[in-house]
Phi, psi and omega in degrees: 000131184279160176297133184294148176288162178299136179297160180294160184295342183293332180233012178278139176291148178289149175298148186213144174262001180259157358284153174294138182276121173230097188281156176239137180286346185265008184242158178300152179283333183216145177235136174266121178270124176265098186283123184245007186300322184288338179251288182295327181291323185263345191296337183261005178291133182286319179277136182293127177271124182304145181303320181296325178291318177299316180297317179297322178301312180296318178300316181293321177298318178296320179294336178279355175108002178285131186254349174230112184230110180291120195272316186189187179226134177265060178258160179298133182305334179300326186272323179225082184303328183300333184255021181292347183263023185305316180295328179280325185284313191303318179296337180285355183254004188279349182261009181289130177229133351294148188287122175279166167290136183235072179295153179226150179274134178230113186280342185199183183295325177297316177297322176298315179301316180297319181291313181296326180298335179263003176092014178298135180246356177224126181229163179221143171251161192228100182255172180234143175278349183236151180292321183298315181287325176300320179292316182291322188269323186238356181057038180215163170285169178302314182289325176295321178295317178300320178295325178291325183283334186304311178292332177296311180296316181301312181293322178297317180292322177299328177273010178062032174269148174279135182238126174256139175250112173279138174232112183268167178058041182284343186235341179185155183227136184295339179261324187257349181080217181298140181253120181303140182301319183296330178291319178293316182299320181301312182288322177300316178298320180298319178296316180292321181294330180280353172122004178299140177279335189211148180237130176248119181272116185259126170264076194300326180250009170073031184258000183292156173229161188304318180296322178295319179300310183294326177296315179297317180298318180296319179294322177296319177299318181297331179267012172095007177268113185286150181300325183289355176258004187250134168243163180237146186224098185252141169258155191253031184307316182251018177072022185256002188300315181289321178294323177292323176298316179299320177299320178292320178298320179297333177279345179112002178294138181235007176239122182232127175279142176203161185235124181305129180073005181073021180292150169124173180181212176210122183293346182252002177222097190296338180274001180275114177265198190296156174291165169305128180287132181301320181296319179296321178295313182297321178301312180295316181295322176301315180297331180272000180075022181264127182286141175229339185079005184262134174273108186297323180296313180293323179295316180298316179297325177297314181291326175296319176297317180294323177300323176297320179295327182272347176078029177204159181294154175290140175288344184292127178296322181291320176300311182299318182293315184285322181292326180285338187293120182273331180238155175308138185300327182290349180262357185266000000 
């Protein structure tokens, strides 16, 4: 699949000199964005998104400068019908140049086998910090789920694959309420101890606040989980995703999950609204003088295009603002 042509002027964002860069010495110089729009963003869509559209979405995201794009999930189609085309989609992504990392979610050994057979070199497992969500999402207890993941991680590492451990419900659970920090740390440590290279802390229902974020990060450090192995994954249910991200950056985190156009939710947690929008994140990071390698104009145009495919406006405030802008912002 060839690199997409520039979108038409009707939905292209206007060129902009904003935001003005005001750097901070206390923040990382560069952040790696772990783009989840093609997997986490689309998995809860009720209408089936054609495989070719998903492939084009990933190609456009790569052309916008994203270097880590979570492609799909090798889960049983019964549980996530939207991603039933994983075997058809993954081969359509092999011609992207320069080649981004294309991690995929694998819930069990069968999913790992399917992913490795197609040449996947980065995989992720998905655990829960709470019993209620583990039951809803995996039909297992927390410890039973960890036992299921252990051979997956071991085999993936034996095959020299990079393994990410997702940990959901790190800050609150729709059934259990507030989640004690020590409970999250226990499961996070278990994932790292079994061999995960990276840990993504999920605020699945969007209830985290900055102090809570920094406290959890500090406790993880005290228990031996280094900051450079931690990513953060915030949902924007209460409008706190960017403030929570800033709190994580102040702690030294340099990997942030985000979803192009703010797509996403969670099929097993009805109060979970969209992920942090990649464009909103890039706008903030640009203003802070933090490098991402992402072209905000191309990314915004990509999300506007995807919104057209889905038949509804993008939830991202930055997408809406830039696409609506008729004149360059510096001239207004």
